[in-house]
C-alpha positions as CSV (number, residue, x, y, z in Angstrom):
1,M,-48.2,10.5,-8.1
2,P,-45.6,8.1,-7.5
3,I,-42.2,8.6,-9.5
4,I,-40.1,5.8,-10.2
5,N,-36.7,6.6,-11.5
6,V,-34.7,3.4,-12.7
7,R,-31.0,3.7,-13.9
8,V,-29.4,1.4,-16.0
9,V,-26.2,0.9,-17.7
10,E,-26.9,1.9,-21.7
11,G,-27.2,-1.1,-24.1
12,V,-27.8,-3.8,-21.5
13,F,-31.7,-4.4,-21.6
14,T,-33.7,-4.7,-24.5
15,P,-36.8,-2.5,-25.1
16,A,-39.3,-5.3,-24.2
17,Q,-36.9,-5.8,-20.9
18,K,-37.2,-2.0,-20.2
19,K,-41.2,-2.3,-20.5
20,E,-41.1,-5.1,-18.3
21,I,-39.2,-3.2,-15.6
22,A,-41.7,-0.4,-15.8
23,N,-44.7,-2.9,-15.4
24,K,-43.6,-4.4,-12.7
25,M,-42.5,-1.1,-11.0
26,T,-46.0,0.0,-11.6
27,D,-47.4,-3.3,-10.4
28,A,-45.4,-2.9,-7.3
29,I,-47.0,0.5,-6.4
30,V,-50.4,-0.8,-7.3
31,Q,-49.8,-3.6,-4.7
32,I,-49.2,-1.3,-1.8
33,E,-51.3,1.5,-2.7
34,G,-54.2,0.0,-4.7
35,E,-55.5,0.2,-8.5
36,A,-56.5,3.8,-8.3
37,F,-52.5,4.6,-8.6
38,R,-51.9,2.5,-12.0
39,P,-52.6,5.6,-14.0
40,L,-50.6,7.9,-11.6
41,T,-47.5,6.0,-11.6
42,L,-44.6,7.4,-13.5
43,V,-41.8,5.0,-14.4
44,V,-38.6,6.9,-16.0
45,I,-35.8,4.3,-17.0
46,D,-32.4,6.4,-17.6
47,E,-29.6,4.7,-19.5
48,V,-26.2,5.8,-17.9
49,K,-23.5,5.9,-20.3
50,S,-21.2,2.7,-20.4
51,G,-18.3,3.3,-18.1
52,D,-19.9,6.4,-16.4
53,W,-21.0,3.7,-13.8
54,V,-18.6,3.0,-11.0
55,V,-19.0,0.3,-8.0
56,G,-16.3,-0.3,-5.9
57,G,-13.9,1.8,-7.8
58,Q,-14.5,-0.5,-10.9
59,Q,-16.1,0.8,-14.0
60,I,-19.2,-0.9,-15.2
61,T,-19.6,-1.0,-19.0
62,T,-22.3,-2.4,-20.9
63,Q,-19.8,-5.3,-21.8
64,A,-19.2,-6.3,-18.1
65,A,-22.9,-5.9,-17.4
66,K,-23.8,-8.3,-19.6
67,A,-20.9,-10.8,-18.6
68,I,-22.4,-10.6,-15.0
69,A,-26.0,-11.0,-16.4
70,A,-24.7,-14.2,-17.8
71,G,-22.9,-15.5,-14.8
72,R,-19.5,-14.8,-16.3
73,S,-16.7,-12.9,-14.5
74,A,-16.8,-9.2,-15.8
75,A,-12.6,-9.2,-15.9
């Protein structure tokens, strides 16, 4: 059974977006292994607390992640 673990910063993705992530991750497995794997594919989305994600020494907060997604500087 494929298990896909996706980690995101808390509060960045809406429930609908998280559902879309899960659906598309499942679709990716199905494209590789076939439709028989759809009911066997488990997707877990973990939300990492704002500020607990660090990239290149810089904390990533919910606000910073949303700014990046909007095409703005996170600073």
